[in-house]
C-alpha positions in Angstrom: -16.6 3.9 -6.8 -18.8 3.0 -4.0 -16.2 1.6 -2.4 -13.9 4.7 -2.7 -16.4 6.6 -1.1 -17.1 4.0 1.7 -13.3 4.1 2.4 -13.1 7.7 2.6 -16.3 8.0 5.0 -14.2 5.5 6.8 -11.0 7.6 7.6 -13.0 10.9 7.6 -16.6 12.2 6.8 -17.0 13.5 3.1 -19.6 15.9 2.3 -21.9 14.9 -0.8 -20.8 17.8 -2.8 -16.7 17.3 -1.6 -17.6 13.4 -3.1 -19.1 14.7 -6.2 -16.2 16.2 -7.1 -13.4 13.9 -6.2 -15.1 10.7 -7.7 -14.9 12.8 -11.3 -11.3 12.7 -10.7 -10.8 9.1 -10.7 -11.0 6.6 -13.4 -10.9 3.1 -13.8 -7.5 1.5 -15.1 -5.7 -2.2 -14.3 -2.3 -3.4 -14.2 -1.3 -6.9 -15.3 0.7 -9.0 -13.1 4.1 -8.0 -12.7 3.5 -4.3 -14.0 4.7 -1.3 -12.2 1.9 1.7 -11.1 5.7 3.4 -10.4 8.7 2.9 -10.3 12.5 4.2 -8.1 13.6 7.0 -9.9 10.3 8.2 -11.5 8.4 11.5 -10.3 5.4 10.2 -8.5 2.1 12.2 -10.1 -1.0 9.9 -9.0 -2.7 8.3 -6.4 -4.7 5.0 -6.7 -7.4 3.4 -5.0 -6.9 -0.6 -5.6 -10.3 -2.5 -5.9 -9.0 -5.9 -7.1 -5.3 -7.6 -6.7 -2.2 -7.3 -4.6 0.0 -5.0 -5.0 3.5 -5.0 -2.8 5.8 -1.8 -2.2 9.6 -2.7 -2.6 13.1 -1.2 -2.6 16.2 -2.8 -4.6 19.7 -2.0 -3.1 22.4 -1.5 -5.1 23.3 -5.5 -5.6 19.7 -5.6 -7.0 18.3 -7.4 -3.9 14.8 -6.1 -3.1 13.2 -6.0 0.0 9.4 -5.8 0.1 8.1 -3.1 2.7 4.6 -3.2 2.5 1.6 -5.0 0.4 -1.5 -3.3 -0.6 -4.9 -5.3 -0.6 -8.2 -4.3 -2.0 -9.5 -1.2 -0.4 -6.5 0.8 0.0 -4.6 3.6 -1.4 -1.2 3.2 -3.0 1.0 5.8 -4.5 4.5 7.1 -4.2 3.6 9.0 -1.4 7.3 10.9 -0.2 7.6 11.8 -3.9 4.2 12.9 -4.5 4.6 15.1 -1.2 7.8 16.4 -1.8 8.2 16.4 -5.5 11.0 14.5 -5.6 12.3 11.3 -7.6 10.3 8.3 -5.9 12.3 5.6 -3.8 10.2 2.6 -3.8 8.5 0.3 -6.8 4.9 -0.5 -6.5 4.6 -3.9 -8.3 1.1 -5.6 -9.4 1.7 -9.3 -7.8 -1.6 -10.4 -9.5 -4.1 -8.9 -11.9 -5.2 -5.6 -10.2 -8.3 -3.1 -11.1 -7.8 0.2 -9.7 -9.5 3.7 -9.6 -6.7 6.5 -10.6 -6.4 10.2 -9.9 -3.8 12.8 -10.4 -2.4 14.0 -6.9 -2.0 17.5 -7.8 -6.0 17.4 -8.7 -6.8 15.8 -5.9 -4.4 18.1 -3.5 -6.2 21.2 -5.1 -9.6 20.6 -3.3 -7.7 21.1 0.0 -7.8 24.5 -0.4 -11.6 24.6 -1.0 -12.6 21.5 1.1 -11.9 21.0 4.8 -13.6 17.7 5.1 -11.2 16.6 2.2 -8.2 18.6 3.8 -9.3 16.6 7.0 -9.5 13.1 5.1 -5.7 13.9 3.9 -4.3 15.0 7.1 -5.8 12.0 9.0 -4.6 9.6 6.1 -0.9 10.9 6.5 -1.7 10.1 10.3 -2.6 6.4 9.8 0.1 6.0 7.5 2.8 7.1 9.9 1.1 5.4 12.7 1.3 1.6 10.4 4.7 3.2 9.2 5.9 3.3 13.1 4.3 0.1 14.2 6.0 -1.6 11.5 9.7 -0.6 12.2 8.8 -1.6 15.9 8.1 -4.9 14.7 10.8 -5.4 12.4 13.3 -4.5 15.2 11.9 -5.6 18.7 9.9 -8.8 17.7 11.3 -12.1 16.6 10.5 -13.8 13.1 7.4 -16.3 14.9 5.6 -13.1 16.4 6.2 -10.9 13.0 4.9 -14.4 11.2 1.8 -14.6 13.3 1.1 -10.7 13.0 1.6 -11.2 9.2 -1.1 -13.8 9.4 -3.4 -11.5 11.4 -3.2 -9.0 9.3 -3.1 -10.1 5.8 -4.5 -14.1 5.9 -5.4 -14.0 2.0 -2.2 -13.5 1.2 -0.4 -16.7 1.9 -2.3 -18.2 -0.9 -2.1 -15.6 -3.2 1.6 -14.6 -3.5 5.0 -16.5 -3.7 6.8 -17.3 -0.3 10.0 -15.7 -1.1 8.0 -12.3 -1.3 6.6 -12.9 2.1 9.8 -14.1 3.5 11.2 -11.1 2.5 8.5 -8.8 3.9 9.2 -10.3 7.6 12.9 -9.7 7.0 13.9 -13.3 7.0 15.0 -15.9 4.3 12.3 -18.3 2.2 14.2 -20.9 4.3 13.5 -19.5 7.5 9.8 -18.9 6.8 9.5 -22.7 5.6 10.5 -23.8 9.0 8.3 -21.1 11.3 5.5 -22.5 8.7 6.4 -25.8 9.5 6.9 -25.6 13.4 3.0 -23.8 13.5 1.7 -26.5 11.4 2.3 -29.5 14.1 1.1 -27.0 16.9 
């Protein structure tokens, strides 16, 4: 729980009385490798704070081809945010790529705290702003940068993942084929 408290405070300071109410809403849970936190077509109702492990967020097109959108690593919140906010069916899948330990809470319970705790509402707003900024930067990178530069950014931002997850997941995240990723990796290994 201490890691969650520190995470909240790095986004926006949380008063101790607010933290006492927030922490009571979270419970420990695990996901086995391959299990889903949420699937497309379902309605999201909870969020999670990832303590250990790696979770991928991905879309699947009508032909069954998967596109990795994001990787969640420890000390981050995860959930079907669009579904939570709009109360519509979720469009993405969140799947554990490794064994994961999480703290989970019902989103509605957390949302109820917004009306009574301005510091927690501020946290929610700042978190949404950070998610939006990250999403926008990712979209710009995919469109404006070549595959080599996207790979270097991936290595810089998520250096531990190359040893933890299959290369085809990384290739999908970068918007390239596994063969292209192999070529890029060989090129940088020679330098």
